[in-house]
C-alpha positions in Angstrom: -49.6 5.9 287.7 -49.9 7.3 284.2 -51.8 6.2 281.2 -51.6 6.4 277.4 -53.4 8.7 275.0 -57.2 8.7 275.3 -59.0 9.5 272.1 -62.6 8.5 271.3 -63.4 11.7 269.4 -60.2 13.7 268.7 -61.4 17.2 269.3 -62.6 16.6 272.8 -61.0 13.4 274.0 -57.5 14.3 272.7 -57.7 17.6 274.5 -58.4 15.8 277.7 -55.8 13.1 277.3 -53.0 15.2 275.9 -53.4 18.2 278.2 -55.2 17.5 281.4 -52.7 15.1 282.9 -53.2 11.7 284.4 -56.5 10.1 283.4 -57.7 6.5 282.8 -58.1 5.3 279.3 -60.8 2.7 278.5 -60.5 0.3 275.6 -61.6 1.7 272.3 -62.6 0.1 269.1 -60.7 0.7 265.8 -62.5 2.8 263.2 -61.2 1.3 260.0 -61.0 3.7 257.0 -61.4 2.4 253.5 -58.8 4.8 252.0 -55.9 3.2 254.0 -56.3 -0.2 252.5 -55.4 -1.9 255.8 -56.8 -2.2 259.2 -55.3 -2.9 262.7 -57.6 -3.6 265.6 -54.9 -2.2 267.9 -55.2 1.4 266.7 -57.9 4.0 266.3 -58.2 5.9 263.0 -59.2 9.6 262.9 -61.5 11.2 260.3 -60.5 14.2 258.3 -63.2 16.2 260.1 -61.7 15.2 263.5 -58.2 16.2 262.4 -59.5 19.6 261.1 -61.4 20.3 264.2 -58.5 19.4 266.5 -56.1 21.7 264.5 -58.7 24.5 264.6 -58.9 24.1 268.4 -55.2 24.0 268.8 -55.1 20.4 270.1 -52.8 19.4 267.3 -50.4 21.4 265.1 -50.0 18.6 262.5 -52.1 15.7 261.2 -52.4 12.5 263.2 -54.1 9.8 261.2 -54.2 7.1 263.9 -53.2 6.4 267.5 -52.5 3.2 269.4 -55.2 1.6 271.5 -53.8 1.1 275.0 -56.6 -0.7 276.9 -55.0 -0.6 280.3 -53.3 1.8 282.6 -49.6 2.3 281.9 -47.2 2.3 284.8 -43.6 3.3 285.2 -41.5 1.2 282.9 -44.4 0.3 280.6 -44.4 1.0 276.8 -46.3 0.0 273.7 -44.7 -0.3 270.3 -46.6 -1.4 267.1 -45.6 -0.2 263.7 -47.2 -3.2 261.9 -48.6 -2.1 258.5 -47.6 1.6 259.1 -46.2 3.0 255.9 -42.7 4.6 255.8 -42.8 8.4 256.2 -41.7 11.4 258.3 -41.1 10.7 262.0 -41.8 13.1 264.8 -42.0 12.7 268.5 -44.3 14.3 271.1 -43.4 14.5 274.7 -46.1 15.5 277.2 -44.5 16.4 280.5 -47.8 16.8 282.4 -49.1 13.4 281.5 -45.6 11.8 281.6 -45.9 10.3 278.1 -43.9 10.1 274.9 -45.6 9.3 271.6 -43.7 8.5 268.4 -45.4 9.1 265.0 -44.5 7.9 261.5 -46.4 9.0 258.4 -49.0 10.4 260.8 -49.6 7.2 262.7 -48.6 6.7 266.3 -46.2 3.7 266.5 -45.0 3.9 270.1 -45.8 5.3 273.4 -44.2 5.1 276.9 -44.1 6.5 280.4 -41.2 8.8 280.8 -39.0 10.4 283.4 -38.2 14.1 283.1 -36.3 16.9 284.9 -36.7 17.8 288.5 -37.5 21.4 289.5 -33.8 22.5 289.7 -33.1 20.9 286.3 -36.3 21.3 284.3 -36.9 19.8 280.9 -37.5 22.6 278.5 -40.7 23.1 276.4 -40.3 23.6 272.7 -39.7 22.1 269.3 -36.3 20.6 268.8 -34.6 18.8 266.0 -32.6 15.7 266.8 -29.0 17.0 266.7 -27.1 13.8 267.2 -27.6 10.0 267.8 -25.2 8.3 270.2 -25.9 4.6 270.7 -23.6 4.0 273.8 -23.4 7.4 275.4 -22.1 8.1 278.9 -22.7 11.4 280.8 -19.5 13.5 281.1 -21.3 15.7 283.7 -22.8 13.1 285.9 -20.1 10.5 286.8 -20.2 8.6 283.5 -23.9 7.7 284.0 -25.0 5.4 281.1 -27.4 7.1 278.7 -28.0 4.4 276.1 -29.6 5.2 272.7 -29.2 9.0 273.2 -31.0 11.4 270.9 -29.5 14.8 271.6 -31.9 17.7 271.3 -30.0 20.8 272.6 -26.5 22.1 272.6 -26.4 21.9 276.4 -27.1 18.2 276.5 -30.9 17.7 276.9 -31.6 14.4 275.3 -34.0 11.4 275.1 -32.3 8.3 276.3 -32.8 4.9 277.9 -33.4 4.9 281.6 -34.5 2.7 284.5 -38.0 4.3 284.6 -39.3 4.0 288.1 -41.7 6.0 290.3 -39.9 8.7 292.3 -37.0 9.2 289.9 -36.2 12.2 287.8 -33.6 13.3 285.4 -31.3 16.4 285.1 -33.5 17.8 282.3 -33.4 14.8 279.9 -36.3 12.6 278.9 -35.8 9.1 280.2 -37.6 6.2 278.5 -37.5 2.4 279.1 -34.3 1.0 277.5 -36.1 -1.4 275.1 -38.3 1.5 273.9 -35.2 3.7 273.6 -33.6 1.2 271.3 -36.7 1.0 269.1 -36.9 4.8 269.0 -33.2 5.1 268.2 -33.5 2.8 265.3 -36.5 4.7 264.0 -35.5 8.3 264.4 -33.0 10.3 262.2 -31.0 13.5 262.7 -33.3 16.4 262.0 -36.5 14.7 263.1 -38.6 17.0 265.2 -39.3 16.5 268.9 -42.2 18.5 270.4 -42.0 18.9 274.2 -45.0 20.4 276.0 -46.1 20.9 279.5 -49.6 22.0 278.7 -51.3 23.5 275.7 -50.7 27.2 275.4 -47.6 27.2 277.5 -44.7 29.3 276.3 -42.3 27.2 274.3 -38.6 27.5 273.6 -37.6 26.8 270.0 -34.1 25.5 269.4 
């Protein structure tokens, strides 16, 4: 059983939610900010002070202006997607292997999160920052008996990708990041070649840069 990002005050709660693993997230109330000109009760807005403190503590390496409120525990196969009123802008993706979550950000706002599958011990998913190298809508694995890998976002030359999967408890991948198929389609339509994907196991872990 895994849950979505927990963030009441970014500097402390984000550190707990994004690096300590499986925790329960209670509902949170949106903190509307006047300078955005719009409000969404389904997200929490972060102050400039919270962002600066999080960056200083190493919790974040880039600005995150808001995150989605996910008021219940997420289970395998669950996802949330809400880009309503979020402006166009750069897209980046964060994958936390320890908490088994993916988060998609656009213009600094989280627009999607899902429970993931990742690589087993003999085929581990690498840590690091990777650009999306290719997008393949109807991909099948050459290595693994033509296994379907819909909505593939390829991250490495040796085939590590984000792709649609039947996300169930007890399953793993051969190093890829498996996400629910409907979520994979939304992510595929949102992401572009060159967008960055940050994969972490825990803060401070050694990362591989592609």
